[in-house]
C-alpha positions, 0 to 999 in steps of 0.5 A, a space after each residue: 196873640 192872646 185868645 179873644 174873650 167871648 164877648 170880643 168873639 161875639 161883638 167885634 166893635 170895641 165901642 159897642 163892647 164898651 157900651 155893652 159892658 157899661 149897660 149890662 154890668 149892673 150900673 144904675 140908669 145912665 145918661 148919655 154922658 154917663 155912658 160915655 165916660 164909663 165906656 170912654 167914648 164920645 157922647 155922640 158915638 154913644 148916641 148912635 150905639 144907643 139908637 141901634 140898641 133901642 131899636 133892637 129893644 135891648 135898651 130903654 129910655 125914661 126921661 127924668 127932668 132934663 136928662 134922659 136916663 137909659 138902662 138895659 132891657 132885662 126882659 129882652 130874650 137876649 139880655 141874660 146872654 149879654 150879662 153872662 158875656 159881660 160877666 165872663 170877661 176876665 178882670 185882669 182885662 176888664 174895664 176898672 169900673 166893671 171890676 169896682 162894680 163886681 167887688 162892691 157887689 160882693 159886699 152888698 152894693 145894690 147893683 142888679 145883674 153884676 156877678 159878684 167878685 169876692 177877691 177884694 176885701 171890704 176896704 179894697 172894694 170901697 176904695 175901688 168904688 171910691 176911685 170910680 167916683 172920678 169916672 162915674 157918678 153911679 159909684 156916689 149912689 151905691 157906696 153909701 149903701 155899702 158903707 151903711 151896711 159894713 160901718 161896724 166891720 170896717 177898719 177905718 184906719 186901713 181904708 184911710 191908710 189905703 186912700 192916701 196911698 193912692 191919692 183918694 184922701 179927699 174922694 174917701 172923706 166926701 163918701 164918708 161924709 155923705 154917707 154920714 148924712 144919708 144914713 144917720 151915721 155921724 161917727 163916719 164923719 169922725 172917720 173922715 176927719 183925718 183926711 181933710 186937707 186945709 189946703 184945698 179951697 177950689 171946688 172940684 166937679 165929680 166926675 171929672 168930665 161933666 158937661 156945661 149942663 151937668 155942671 149947672 145941675 151940680 152947682 144946684 144940687 151938690 149936698 152940703 157934705 159934698 161942698 164941705 169937701 169942696 166937690 160939686 156932684 150931680 146927685 142930691 142927698 135926698 136921692 142918697 137918703 131914699 137909696 139907703 132907706 130902701 136898702 136898710 132892711 140889709 143893714 148890718 
């Protein structure tokens, strides 16, 4: 029997471990639905765990429009220890979204509190994030920053080949097109063009599991770039542009 990780030893509950990993891995503020997808738990289970964490002062919430967004309270005395426990979990057994965040953090993604893991090359890190958009909308918010920072250094031919091999051609096209608009880099749209599949006609929501309310918001908020790729996402172009602008001082 394999030895437990430090996080497993300190937090025996699998549900609470998954939630702590989702909260303290450096992801942007998330709703209960976002956390449920990231931790692979039911929204009810997440809501129960979040209530306990809020009472303990480890989580804070902010109501934004129709959603209540949750984030870790990094000023709590135990926050740094929890971040260290989550970061110390070995990648081989870690949640794939956490692995993707670590890889993207090594290439400049604005993910506070994430321990960067430079083992993945730039193109591989981007593809890990592109795969993550199927499960967690947070990746759509940070990928444009990474792509804008490294647009002059990416091997787009290799990036496209990796995406096609992994069944992610439409998702990569979406991310490149979103970044082209958000960062004012129209050349990224040219790199996305070979990924177009003319057979795609039906709109698909991202992430794959959305509540009825989230689907309604996605239909209203989806940027033109997302609609060009037949995706509905609950992320506005204005919010992506602001994120890229905020971190534009780091652009290469």
